[in-house]
KOLSEFI-666479 format. One record per residue: residue number from 1; x, y, z of N, C-alpha, C in turn. Coordinates in Angstrom, 2 decimals. Each point is the difference from the previous one (the first is absolute). Example, Ala and Ser with C-alpha at 12.3 -4.5 7.8 and 13.67 -1.06 7.14 Angstrom:
2
+-----+---------+---------+---------+---------+---------+---------+---------+---------+---------+
|   i |     n.x |     n.y |     n.z |    ca.x |    ca.y |    ca.z |     c.x |     c.y |     c.z |
+-----+---------+---------+---------+---------+---------+---------+---------+---------+---------+
|   1 |   13.19 |   -5.69 |    7.80 |   -0.89 |    1.19 |    0.00 |    0.90 |    1.20 |    0.00 |
|   2 |   -0.35 |    1.05 |   -0.72 |    0.82 |    1.19 |    0.06 |   -0.77 |    1.09 |    0.73 |
+-----+---------+---------+---------+---------+---------+---------+---------+---------+---------+
This chain:
95
+-----+---------+---------+---------+---------+---------+---------+---------+---------+---------+
|   i |     n.x |     n.y |     n.z |    ca.x |    ca.y |    ca.z |     c.x |     c.y |     c.z |
+-----+---------+---------+---------+---------+---------+---------+---------+---------+---------+
|   1 |  -12.24 |    0.02 |   23.57 |    0.25 |   -0.03 |   -1.42 |   -1.18 |    0.66 |   -0.71 |
|   2 |    0.31 |    0.94 |   -0.89 |   -1.05 |    0.68 |   -0.76 |   -0.56 |   -0.91 |   -1.08 |
|   3 |   -1.30 |    0.14 |   -0.24 |   -0.67 |   -0.73 |   -1.05 |   -0.28 |    0.98 |   -1.14 |
|   4 |    0.55 |   -0.32 |   -1.19 |   -0.14 |    0.87 |   -1.16 |   -0.76 |   -0.73 |   -1.09 |
|   5 |   -0.96 |    0.68 |   -0.59 |   -0.76 |   -0.53 |   -1.14 |    0.43 |    0.76 |   -1.24 |
|   6 |    0.44 |   -0.73 |   -1.01 |    0.34 |    0.59 |   -1.29 |   -1.14 |   -0.36 |   -0.95 |
|   7 |   -0.73 |    1.01 |   -0.46 |   -1.19 |   -0.20 |   -0.82 |    0.31 |    0.38 |   -1.44 |
|   8 |   -0.07 |   -0.99 |   -0.89 |    0.34 |    0.20 |   -1.41 |   -1.29 |   -0.09 |   -0.81 |
|   9 |   -0.48 |    1.14 |   -0.45 |   -1.22 |    0.01 |   -0.80 |    0.30 |    0.29 |   -1.47 |
|  10 |    1.11 |    0.65 |   -0.26 |    0.40 |    0.37 |   -1.36 |    0.94 |   -1.07 |   -0.55 |
|  11 |   -0.36 |   -0.60 |   -1.14 |    0.84 |   -1.04 |   -0.60 |    1.42 |    0.48 |   -0.23 |
|  12 |    0.16 |    1.25 |   -0.33 |    1.33 |    0.55 |   -0.29 |    0.87 |    0.08 |    1.26 |
|  13 |   -0.58 |   -0.17 |    1.17 |    0.73 |    0.11 |    1.25 |    0.29 |   -1.35 |    0.65 |
|  14 |   -0.29 |   -1.11 |   -0.68 |    0.17 |   -1.30 |    0.65 |    1.45 |   -0.28 |    0.36 |
|  15 |    0.97 |    0.38 |   -0.83 |    1.41 |   -0.23 |    0.33 |    0.42 |    0.90 |    1.16 |
|  16 |   -0.44 |    1.25 |   -0.04 |    0.34 |    0.93 |    1.08 |   -0.57 |   -0.48 |    1.33 |
|  17 |   -1.23 |   -0.51 |   -0.03 |   -0.61 |   -0.50 |    1.23 |    0.75 |   -1.18 |    0.58 |
|  18 |    0.44 |   -0.91 |   -0.85 |    0.78 |   -1.14 |    0.47 |    1.35 |    0.45 |    0.54 |
|  19 |    0.63 |    0.95 |   -0.69 |    1.30 |    0.53 |    0.45 |   -0.13 |    0.67 |    1.36 |
|  20 |   -1.04 |    0.80 |    0.18 |   -0.24 |    0.66 |    1.29 |   -0.24 |   -1.04 |    1.09 |
|  21 |   -0.78 |   -1.02 |   -0.30 |   -0.29 |   -1.06 |    0.98 |    1.28 |   -0.70 |    0.45 |
|  22 |    0.86 |   -0.34 |   -0.96 |    1.27 |   -0.66 |    0.34 |    0.89 |    0.91 |    0.84 |
|  23 |    0.07 |    1.27 |   -0.37 |    0.81 |    0.95 |    0.77 |   -0.48 |    0.14 |    1.43 |
|  24 |   -1.30 |    0.03 |    0.19 |   -0.55 |    0.13 |    1.35 |    0.30 |   -1.24 |    0.85 |
|  25 |    0.01 |   -1.16 |   -0.63 |    0.32 |   -1.22 |    0.74 |    1.43 |    0.04 |    0.53 |
|  26 |    0.89 |    0.67 |   -0.70 |    1.38 |    0.13 |    0.46 |    0.09 |    0.87 |    1.25 |
|  27 |   -1.01 |    0.81 |    0.24 |   -0.05 |    0.87 |    1.17 |   -0.78 |   -0.64 |    1.15 |
|  28 |   -0.15 |   -1.31 |   -0.05 |   -0.71 |   -0.75 |    1.03 |   -1.41 |    0.55 |    0.23 |
|  29 |   -0.71 |    0.14 |   -1.08 |   -1.38 |    0.47 |    0.01 |   -0.89 |   -1.13 |   -0.48 |
|  30 |   -1.17 |   -0.14 |    0.57 |   -0.96 |   -1.00 |   -0.47 |   -0.68 |    0.59 |   -1.23 |
|  31 |    0.11 |   -0.69 |   -1.14 |   -0.48 |    0.54 |   -1.27 |   -1.11 |   -0.88 |   -0.57 |
|  32 |   -1.07 |    0.67 |   -0.42 |   -1.08 |   -0.64 |   -0.72 |   -0.14 |    0.74 |   -1.33 |
|  33 |    0.17 |   -0.73 |   -1.11 |   -0.12 |    0.60 |   -1.32 |   -1.35 |   -0.39 |   -0.59 |
|  34 |   -0.75 |    1.00 |   -0.47 |   -1.33 |   -0.22 |   -0.56 |   -0.01 |    0.42 |   -1.46 |
|  35 |   -0.38 |   -0.90 |   -0.90 |   -0.20 |    0.33 |   -1.41 |   -1.50 |    0.02 |   -0.23 |
|  36 |   -0.51 |    1.19 |   -0.33 |   -1.45 |    0.18 |   -0.09 |   -0.47 |    0.27 |   -1.43 |
|  37 |   -1.12 |   -0.58 |   -0.33 |   -0.78 |    0.32 |   -1.21 |    0.67 |   -0.36 |   -1.31 |
|  38 |    1.07 |   -0.79 |    0.02 |    0.60 |   -0.42 |   -1.27 |    0.86 |   -1.25 |    0.22 |
|  39 |    0.17 |   -0.71 |   -1.09 |    0.92 |   -1.14 |    0.00 |    1.41 |    0.53 |   -0.23 |
|  40 |    0.98 |   -0.64 |    0.63 |    1.39 |    0.38 |   -0.20 |    0.29 |    0.04 |   -1.50 |
|  41 |    0.53 |    1.11 |   -0.45 |    0.36 |    0.15 |   -1.41 |    1.46 |   -0.40 |   -0.19 |
|  42 |    0.28 |   -0.66 |   -1.09 |    1.39 |   -0.33 |   -0.34 |    0.74 |   -0.73 |    1.11 |
|  43 |   -0.54 |   -1.12 |    0.44 |    0.69 |   -0.82 |    1.00 |    1.25 |   -0.58 |   -0.65 |
|  44 |    1.14 |    0.56 |    0.33 |    1.24 |   -0.51 |   -0.56 |    0.83 |   -0.67 |    1.09 |
|  45 |    1.13 |   -0.54 |   -0.37 |    0.82 |   -0.74 |    0.94 |    0.48 |    0.86 |    1.17 |
|  46 |    0.38 |    1.24 |   -0.29 |    0.49 |    0.89 |    1.06 |   -1.09 |    0.29 |    1.03 |
|  47 |   -1.21 |    0.27 |   -0.47 |   -1.10 |    0.29 |    0.92 |   -0.31 |   -1.23 |    0.84 |
|  48 |   -0.04 |   -1.16 |   -0.65 |   -0.29 |   -1.24 |    0.71 |    1.07 |   -0.27 |    1.08 |
|  49 |    1.27 |    0.19 |   -0.33 |    1.08 |   -0.22 |    0.96 |   -0.11 |    0.97 |    1.18 |
|  50 |   -0.35 |    1.25 |   -0.27 |   -0.15 |    0.96 |    1.08 |   -1.20 |   -0.32 |    0.89 |
|  51 |   -1.07 |   -0.55 |   -0.59 |   -1.12 |   -0.43 |    0.83 |    0.42 |   -1.16 |    0.90 |
|  52 |    0.84 |   -0.89 |   -0.50 |    0.49 |   -1.10 |    0.82 |    0.84 |    0.53 |    1.15 |
|  53 |    0.81 |    1.01 |   -0.25 |    0.80 |    0.62 |    1.07 |   -0.93 |    0.63 |    1.03 |
|  54 |   -1.04 |    0.68 |   -0.46 |   -0.98 |    0.60 |    0.91 |   -0.59 |   -1.08 |    0.91 |
|  55 |   -0.36 |   -1.13 |   -0.59 |   -0.57 |   -1.11 |    0.78 |    1.02 |   -0.53 |    1.02 |
|  56 |    1.24 |   -0.20 |   -0.45 |    1.04 |   -0.54 |    0.88 |    0.31 |    0.93 |    1.17 |
|  57 |   -0.15 |    1.30 |   -0.22 |    0.31 |    0.97 |    1.04 |   -1.19 |    0.27 |    0.93 |
|  58 |   -1.12 |   -0.68 |   -0.26 |   -1.16 |    0.12 |    0.89 |   -1.02 |    1.03 |   -0.42 |
|  59 |    0.14 |    0.55 |   -1.20 |   -1.02 |    0.92 |   -0.49 |   -1.24 |   -0.77 |   -0.41 |
|  60 |   -1.11 |    0.71 |   -0.10 |   -1.25 |   -0.63 |   -0.40 |   -0.51 |    0.65 |   -1.28 |
|  61 |   -0.64 |   -0.81 |   -0.85 |   -0.54 |    0.49 |   -1.28 |   -1.49 |   -0.32 |   -0.07 |
|  62 |   -0.79 |    1.03 |   -0.31 |   -1.45 |   -0.16 |   -0.09 |   -0.51 |    0.65 |   -1.28 |
|  63 |   -1.13 |   -0.48 |   -0.49 |   -0.63 |    0.61 |   -1.17 |   -1.50 |   -0.26 |    0.02 |
|  64 |   -0.74 |    0.96 |   -0.54 |   -1.44 |   -0.19 |   -0.18 |   -0.32 |   -0.55 |   -1.39 |
|  65 |    1.03 |   -0.29 |   -0.77 |   -0.16 |   -0.54 |   -1.35 |    0.33 |   -1.49 |    0.05 |
|  66 |   -0.99 |   -0.83 |   -0.26 |    0.13 |   -1.44 |    0.16 |    1.15 |   -0.58 |   -0.82 |
|  67 |    0.27 |    0.56 |   -1.18 |    1.07 |   -0.53 |   -0.86 |    1.36 |    0.10 |    0.69 |
|  68 |    0.21 |    1.03 |    0.80 |    1.28 |    0.13 |    0.71 |    0.18 |   -1.12 |    1.02 |
|  69 |   -1.10 |   -0.40 |    0.61 |    0.08 |   -1.12 |    0.95 |    0.24 |   -1.31 |   -0.74 |
|  70 |   -0.71 |   -0.22 |   -1.07 |    0.09 |   -1.26 |   -0.73 |    1.33 |   -0.16 |   -0.73 |
|  71 |    0.50 |    1.06 |   -0.61 |    1.20 |   -0.10 |   -0.83 |    1.29 |    0.31 |    0.74 |
|  72 |   -0.06 |    0.91 |    0.98 |    1.24 |    0.54 |    0.56 |    0.15 |   -0.17 |    1.50 |
|  73 |   -0.91 |   -0.69 |    0.64 |    0.15 |   -0.33 |    1.41 |   -0.37 |    1.09 |    1.00 |
|  74 |   -0.71 |    1.02 |   -0.46 |   -0.50 |    1.00 |    0.94 |   -1.12 |   -0.61 |    0.82 |
|  75 |   -0.20 |    0.52 |    1.19 |   -1.16 |   -0.42 |    0.78 |   -1.16 |    0.88 |   -0.44 |
|  76 |   -1.10 |   -0.63 |   -0.41 |   -1.18 |    0.76 |   -0.42 |   -0.72 |    0.54 |    1.23 |
|  77 |   -0.37 |    1.29 |   -0.07 |   -0.83 |    0.63 |    1.02 |   -1.05 |    0.85 |   -0.70 |
|  78 |   -1.18 |    0.07 |    0.58 |   -1.03 |    0.91 |   -0.52 |    0.40 |    1.43 |    0.36 |
|  79 |   -0.64 |    0.97 |   -0.64 |    0.29 |    1.40 |    0.34 |   -0.32 |    0.29 |    1.46 |
|  80 |   -1.03 |   -0.63 |    0.53 |   -0.35 |    0.19 |    1.41 |    1.13 |   -0.52 |    0.91 |
|  81 |    0.56 |   -1.16 |   -0.32 |    1.10 |   -0.55 |    0.78 |    1.26 |    0.87 |   -0.12 |
|  82 |    0.23 |    0.51 |   -1.19 |    1.16 |    0.89 |   -0.20 |   -0.17 |    1.28 |    0.80 |
|  83 |   -1.20 |    0.55 |   -0.02 |   -0.27 |    1.21 |    0.78 |    0.28 |   -0.22 |    1.47 |
|  84 |   -0.39 |   -1.14 |    0.52 |    0.25 |   -0.32 |    1.41 |    1.50 |   -0.04 |    0.29 |
|  85 |    0.77 |   -0.62 |   -0.88 |    1.46 |   -0.06 |    0.20 |    0.63 |    1.39 |   -0.10 |
|  86 |   -0.50 |    0.82 |   -0.92 |    0.56 |    1.35 |   -0.13 |   -0.25 |    0.84 |    1.25 |
|  87 |   -1.14 |   -0.21 |    0.62 |   -0.30 |    0.74 |    1.24 |    0.99 |   -0.35 |    1.12 |
|  88 |    0.55 |   -1.19 |   -0.04 |    0.93 |   -0.46 |    1.03 |    1.44 |    0.39 |   -0.28 |
|  89 |    0.27 |    0.53 |   -1.18 |    1.38 |    0.38 |   -0.36 |    0.38 |    1.31 |    0.67 |
|  90 |    1.26 |    0.11 |    0.36 |    0.53 |    1.25 |    0.57 |    0.24 |    1.03 |   -1.10 |
|  91 |    0.44 |   -0.49 |   -1.16 |    0.31 |    0.86 |   -1.14 |   -0.55 |   -0.65 |   -1.26 |
|  92 |   -0.62 |    0.83 |   -0.87 |   -0.49 |   -0.48 |   -1.29 |    0.71 |    0.78 |   -1.09 |
|  93 |    0.60 |   -0.74 |   -0.94 |    0.70 |    0.63 |   -1.11 |   -0.80 |   -0.32 |   -1.27 |
|  94 |   -0.70 |    1.00 |   -0.55 |   -0.77 |   -0.25 |   -1.23 |    0.85 |    0.23 |   -1.24 |
|  95 |   -0.11 |   -0.91 |   -0.95 |    0.72 |    0.15 |   -1.27 |   -0.95 |   -0.23 |   -1.15 |
+-----+---------+---------+---------+---------+---------+---------+---------+---------+---------+
């Protein structure tokens, strides 16, 4: 099974990153979604529901922004820890 990292650094791409992550999970891919350098903007019901689906399907969510961990259930990782995980990914999709 391929390991794919979806890296979301641009706030404007947060929905696209989640959509890509969900689509990859349908292809039986191990997905790790990373939200870097910003707090999730405009957390609405649709985004929250899609994150729950990501969790239910076995996807993982990480962020280097503490507020994402505290408010939205992301696992907090330092940039060093994120770098280590990215090195282990087969494919990295930057957004």
